[in-house]
Rosetta silent file (secondary structure, phi, psi, omega in degrees, C-alpha in Angstrom):
SEQUENCE: MKKFISHALVFLSLVSTLSVGASSEDVALNLVQKYRFGQNLTPISYQVASQTQTYRMIVNKVGEQKAQSIVKSEIDKVIPEYQNQWNKNLASSYAQVISPEKLQSLVDEGPSSKYSGELKTKQSEIGPLMQSKSKDLLNEMLTKAMTSAFNQIVPK
SCORE:     score description
SCORE:     0.000 S_00000001
   1 L     0.000  -41.295  178.428  -44.179   -9.060  -17.644 S_00000001
   2 H   -61.207  -40.275 -179.247  -43.813  -10.319  -14.072 S_00000001
   3 H   -64.009  -40.923  178.547  -40.892  -12.472  -15.162 S_00000001
   4 H   -62.153  -45.861  179.861  -39.218   -9.467  -16.799 S_00000001
   5 H   -63.436  -41.676  178.784  -39.634   -7.346  -13.680 S_00000001
   6 H   -61.144  -44.988  177.986  -38.311  -10.184  -11.540 S_00000001
   7 H   -64.951  -39.421  179.273  -35.224  -10.520  -13.749 S_00000001
   8 H   -63.353  -41.130  178.875  -34.745   -6.765  -13.768 S_00000001
   9 H   -65.707  -40.588  177.426  -34.865   -6.668   -9.957 S_00000001
  10 H   -62.835  -45.008  179.317  -32.337   -9.490   -9.702 S_00000001
  11 H   -60.659  -46.754  179.688  -30.080   -7.694  -12.182 S_00000001
  12 H   -63.145  -37.084  177.552  -30.353   -4.394  -10.286 S_00000001
  13 H   -63.084  -44.250  178.300  -29.652   -6.201   -7.042 S_00000001
  14 H   -64.291  -43.431 -179.705  -26.486   -7.741   -8.500 S_00000001
  15 H   -62.877  -42.836 -179.053  -25.359   -4.423   -9.959 S_00000001
  16 H   -68.119  -34.358  176.659  -25.865   -2.617   -6.666 S_00000001
  17 H   -65.323  -43.455  179.475  -23.950   -5.336   -4.835 S_00000001
  18 H   -64.889  -40.001 -178.135  -21.071   -5.054   -7.290 S_00000001
  19 H   -71.317  -29.223  176.329  -20.967   -1.298   -7.079 S_00000001
  20 H   -64.444  -44.307  177.781  -20.909   -1.415   -3.273 S_00000001
  21 H   -59.773  -45.472 -179.447  -17.793   -3.603   -3.453 S_00000001
  22 H   -66.885  -41.385 -177.884  -16.139   -1.277   -5.945 S_00000001
  23 H   -69.682  -26.843  176.900  -17.101    1.836   -4.041 S_00000001
  24 H   -62.252  -44.489  177.803  -15.702    0.340   -0.843 S_00000001
  25 H   -69.416  -35.653  177.507  -12.245    0.178   -2.412 S_00000001
  26 H   -63.604  -43.787  178.987  -12.713    3.635   -3.928 S_00000001
  27 H   -64.422  -43.153  179.336  -13.625    5.073   -0.532 S_00000001
  28 H   -63.035  -40.194  177.989  -10.697    3.268    1.074 S_00000001
  29 H   -64.478  -39.683  175.895   -8.337    4.611   -1.604 S_00000001
  30 H   -59.368  -42.364  178.106   -9.669    8.100   -0.964 S_00000001
  31 H   -61.820  -48.859 -179.152   -8.908    7.580    2.745 S_00000001
  32 H   -59.840  -44.008 -178.309   -5.386    6.325    2.043 S_00000001
  33 H   -71.863  -44.083 -176.653   -4.648    9.231   -0.298 S_00000001
  34 H   -62.024  -42.374 -176.961   -6.272   11.962    1.782 S_00000001
  35 L  -102.116    9.151  174.598   -4.435   11.051    4.966 S_00000001
  36 L    54.235   40.372  179.747   -1.283    9.793    3.199 S_00000001
  37 H   -64.796  -26.203 -178.331   -1.421    6.408    4.903 S_00000001
  38 H   -79.910   -2.291 -178.822    0.664    4.894    2.110 S_00000001
  39 H   -68.366   -5.626  176.833    3.649    7.120    2.849 S_00000001
  40 H   -72.927   -7.127  177.472    5.014    4.329    5.018 S_00000001
  41 H   -58.163  -41.703 -177.776    6.393    2.755    1.847 S_00000001
  42 H   -63.274  -56.148 -179.574    9.530    4.891    2.081 S_00000001
  43 H   -65.324  -34.132  176.841   10.583    4.040    5.658 S_00000001
  44 H   -63.333  -41.981  178.977    9.597    0.394    5.223 S_00000001
  45 H   -61.256  -45.719  178.581   11.742    0.254    2.086 S_00000001
  46 H   -59.837  -44.875 -177.444   14.743    1.753    3.891 S_00000001
  47 H   -62.852  -48.272 -179.078   14.333   -0.659    6.766 S_00000001
  48 H   -65.775  -42.447 -179.268   14.044   -3.768    4.594 S_00000001
  49 H   -60.164  -39.781 -176.535   16.890   -2.661    2.306 S_00000001
  50 L   -69.714   -9.346  179.256   19.246   -2.147    5.230 S_00000001
  51 L  -100.562    4.205 -176.329   18.781   -5.788    6.222 S_00000001
  52 L   -89.245  159.301  174.845   19.845   -7.241    2.867 S_00000001
  53 H   -63.788  -38.602  179.242   23.107   -8.871    1.929 S_00000001
  54 H   -59.755  -42.497  178.419   23.483   -6.351   -0.887 S_00000001
  55 H   -60.967  -44.266  179.392   23.329   -3.505    1.623 S_00000001
  56 H   -61.821  -37.186  177.780   26.041   -5.156    3.738 S_00000001
  57 H   -65.822  -40.207  178.350   28.212   -5.509    0.637 S_00000001
  58 H   -65.113  -43.444  178.355   27.753   -1.810   -0.163 S_00000001
  59 H   -59.087  -43.318 -179.804   28.632   -0.889    3.442 S_00000001
  60 H   -61.905  -31.370 -178.926   31.790   -2.993    3.220 S_00000001
  61 H   -81.633  -42.436 -170.190   32.844   -1.113    0.074 S_00000001
  62 H  -122.881   -4.157 -177.938   31.978    2.485    0.949 S_00000001
  63 L    92.647  160.514 -174.255   31.120    2.648    4.664 S_00000001
  64 H   -61.323  -49.202 -175.555   27.825    2.974    6.490 S_00000001
  65 H   -62.577  -46.091 -179.861   27.150    6.660    5.874 S_00000001
  66 H   -67.776  -38.396  178.507   27.838    6.540    2.129 S_00000001
  67 H   -61.187  -46.371  177.842   25.894    3.261    1.811 S_00000001
  68 H   -57.490  -44.828 -178.263   22.846    4.827    3.477 S_00000001
  69 H   -62.461  -46.928 -179.088   23.063    7.803    1.145 S_00000001
  70 H   -63.608  -48.166 -176.287   23.362    5.684   -2.008 S_00000001
  71 H   -65.676  -45.173  178.927   20.586    3.264   -1.037 S_00000001
  72 H   -60.197  -41.150  178.960   18.188    6.002    0.086 S_00000001
  73 H   -61.414  -44.565 -178.940   18.801    7.876   -3.144 S_00000001
  74 H   -69.661  -37.487  176.336   18.047    4.814   -5.264 S_00000001
  75 H   -64.567  -44.572  178.936   14.948    3.944   -3.249 S_00000001
  76 H   -58.651  -32.387  179.102   13.714    7.527   -3.588 S_00000001
  77 H   -69.466  -35.725 -175.668   14.101    7.226   -7.366 S_00000001
  78 H   -93.387  -17.732 -179.179   11.911    4.112   -7.651 S_00000001
  79 H   -50.998  -47.985 -177.229    9.254    4.940   -5.038 S_00000001
  80 H   -57.701  -30.302  179.921    7.101    7.000   -7.450 S_00000001
  81 H   -69.260  -24.845 -173.888    6.854    4.026   -9.789 S_00000001
  82 H  -113.436  -11.865 -173.682    5.389    1.833   -7.033 S_00000001
  83 H   -60.366  -43.892 -178.115    3.528    4.262   -4.746 S_00000001
  84 H   -61.602  -42.944  178.981    0.157    4.089   -6.524 S_00000001
  85 H   -67.691  -37.670  176.101    0.041    0.292   -6.394 S_00000001
  86 H   -59.007  -46.540  179.065    1.122    0.350   -2.756 S_00000001
  87 H   -61.433  -41.409  178.877   -1.743    2.751   -2.003 S_00000001
  88 H   -65.083  -39.803  178.001   -4.202    0.530   -3.873 S_00000001
  89 H   -64.291  -40.950  178.133   -3.034   -2.530   -1.957 S_00000001
  90 H   -65.400  -44.089  178.230   -3.450   -0.691    1.319 S_00000001
  91 H   -61.219  -42.870  178.375   -6.905    0.525    0.312 S_00000001
  92 H   -61.184  -39.198  178.151   -7.901   -2.996   -0.677 S_00000001
  93 H   -64.863  -44.823  176.295   -6.746   -4.248    2.720 S_00000001
  94 H   -60.246  -44.812 -176.490   -8.823   -1.598    4.506 S_00000001
  95 H   -64.057  -25.508  179.492  -11.848   -2.374    2.339 S_00000001
  96 H   -73.600  -24.998 -173.646  -11.649   -6.039    3.293 S_00000001
  97 H  -119.345   -9.184 -179.065  -12.057   -5.387    7.016 S_00000001
  98 L  -127.179  134.327 -176.740  -13.912   -2.076    7.350 S_00000001
  99 L   -66.176  154.752  178.965  -17.355   -1.328    5.953 S_00000001
 100 H   -58.409  -36.026 -179.252  -17.791    1.362    3.288 S_00000001
 101 H   -65.487  -41.737  179.094  -19.892    3.451    5.662 S_00000001
 102 H   -69.117  -40.109  177.038  -17.185    3.445    8.321 S_00000001
 103 H   -60.214  -42.722  179.905  -14.512    4.183    5.729 S_00000001
 104 H   -63.449  -39.583  176.610  -16.548    7.129    4.468 S_00000001
 105 H   -61.072  -41.498  178.598  -16.875    8.448    8.005 S_00000001
 106 H   -65.395  -38.258  176.722  -13.109    8.199    8.379 S_00000001
 107 H   -63.680  -47.801 -174.578  -12.606   10.068    5.090 S_00000001
 108 H   -71.319  -40.755 -170.808  -15.064   12.793    6.088 S_00000001
 109 H  -109.550   -9.976  178.839  -14.189   13.215    9.763 S_00000001
 110 H    59.211 -139.409 -176.470  -10.617   11.959   10.013 S_00000001
 111 H   -62.477  -19.823  179.579   -9.359   11.347   13.534 S_00000001
 112 H   -85.153   -2.637  176.025  -12.586   12.717   15.024 S_00000001
 113 L   -63.038  143.304  178.361  -14.635    9.940   13.373 S_00000001
 114 L   -67.542   -8.917 -179.982  -16.201    7.601   15.878 S_00000001
 115 L   -99.780    2.575 -178.264  -14.543    4.791   13.882 S_00000001
 116 H   -64.261  -33.979  175.583  -10.950    5.989   14.256 S_00000001
 117 H   -65.191  -39.514  178.344  -10.471    3.676   17.242 S_00000001
 118 H   -64.654  -37.684  177.854  -11.758    0.773   15.200 S_00000001
 119 H   -58.418  -41.616  179.374   -9.276    1.611   12.451 S_00000001
 120 H   -67.284  -42.548 -177.855   -6.474    1.254   14.994 S_00000001
 121 H   -70.611  -24.059  179.618   -7.784   -2.032   16.388 S_00000001
 122 L   -81.237   -4.637 -178.885   -8.160   -3.475   12.878 S_00000001
 123 H   -59.264  -30.377  179.291   -4.452   -2.973   12.151 S_00000001
 124 H   -67.642  -22.489  174.588   -3.788   -6.517   13.336 S_00000001
 125 H   -91.175  -39.151 -176.571   -5.996   -7.708   10.460 S_00000001
 126 H   -68.732  -41.740 -177.678   -4.952   -5.079    7.928 S_00000001
 127 H   -54.103  -54.589  179.243   -1.208   -5.580    8.416 S_00000001
 128 H   -63.648  -34.647  176.427   -1.073   -9.227    7.311 S_00000001
 129 H   -63.181  -46.012 -179.894   -3.413   -8.529    4.379 S_00000001
 130 H   -63.078  -41.239 -179.546   -1.200   -5.674    3.246 S_00000001
 131 H   -62.066  -43.571 -179.146    1.901   -7.774    3.663 S_00000001
 132 H   -69.121  -34.166  179.927    0.524  -10.578    1.502 S_00000001
 133 H   -74.430  -27.677 -168.448   -0.686   -8.139   -1.172 S_00000001
 134 H  -115.021    0.179 -178.628    2.536   -6.119   -1.278 S_00000001
 135 H   -58.086  -48.272 -178.872    5.367   -8.562   -0.629 S_00000001
 136 H   -66.190  -39.187  178.916    6.085   -9.053   -4.333 S_00000001
 137 H   -62.125  -46.337  179.860    5.775   -5.331   -5.064 S_00000001
 138 H   -64.065  -41.610  179.289    8.250   -4.457   -2.300 S_00000001
 139 H   -62.140  -45.831  179.401   10.625   -7.176   -3.451 S_00000001
 140 H   -62.108  -44.680 -178.522   10.518   -5.959   -7.065 S_00000001
 141 H   -63.819  -45.460 -178.038   11.022   -2.359   -6.036 S_00000001
 142 H   -70.939  -32.617  175.878   13.940   -3.122   -3.730 S_00000001
 143 H   -60.627  -44.793  179.356   15.580   -5.405   -6.277 S_00000001
 144 H   -63.520  -47.562 -177.545   15.565   -2.527   -8.739 S_00000001
 145 H   -66.867  -43.639 -177.064   16.843    0.015   -6.200 S_00000001
 146 H   -71.301  -34.435  175.541   19.497   -2.240   -4.690 S_00000001
 147 H   -62.572  -44.134  178.918   20.785   -3.360   -8.083 S_00000001
 148 H   -64.850  -41.846  178.639   21.212    0.255   -9.076 S_00000001
 149 H   -63.369  -45.122  179.956   22.888    1.084   -5.760 S_00000001
 150 H   -62.445  -40.749 -179.524   25.256   -1.867   -6.067 S_00000001
 151 H   -63.112  -22.319  177.756   26.146   -0.937   -9.632 S_00000001
 152 H   -72.095  -25.634 -175.724   27.347    2.459   -8.364 S_00000001
 153 H  -103.620   -9.970 -179.277   30.065    0.882   -6.251 S_00000001
 154 L   -87.703  125.501  178.785   31.208   -1.897   -8.562 S_00000001
 155 L   -63.726  140.507 -177.466   34.089   -0.869  -10.813 S_00000001
 156 L   -97.981    0.000    0.000   33.175   -1.113  -14.483 S_00000001
C-alpha cells in the first residue's frame, strides 16, 4: 500500500508539473490575444517584404505607390492564415522567460501589473526566441504573398 501511495504521489507530481508548463503557455496566449501583442505581424511583414528583390522588381514595373498597394493587399490576404501560429509562437516565447504567475498578473491587471516593467525588460530575451520560432513562418507567408503580388504584374 505504501508503494502504491508513493507511486501515486510521484504520478500526481509529474502531472502537476506538466500542467503547469501547459498552463504557462495558455496564460501567455491569453495575454497575447487579450492585448493584441501579435498584431505586429502585419507591420513586420510589410517591412520585410519591402526589402526583398521581388518588391524591387514590382516597383520597377509599376512604381512605388502601386507596388506598396499590391504588396500590402496580398499580405493582408494571407495574414489570417498565419496569425494564430504567430500568436502561439509569441506566447511560447513569453512563457519561456516569464513565470505563469507573472503572466497571469499581466493578463489580469494589464499595464498596471507590477510585472509590466519586467515584461519590457525581457523583450531582449523574447525577441530572439520569437525570431527563431517564427522565421520560417514569416518566410512562408511572405513567399506566398509576394508570389501572388508578382503574378499580378507579370503579363500572362
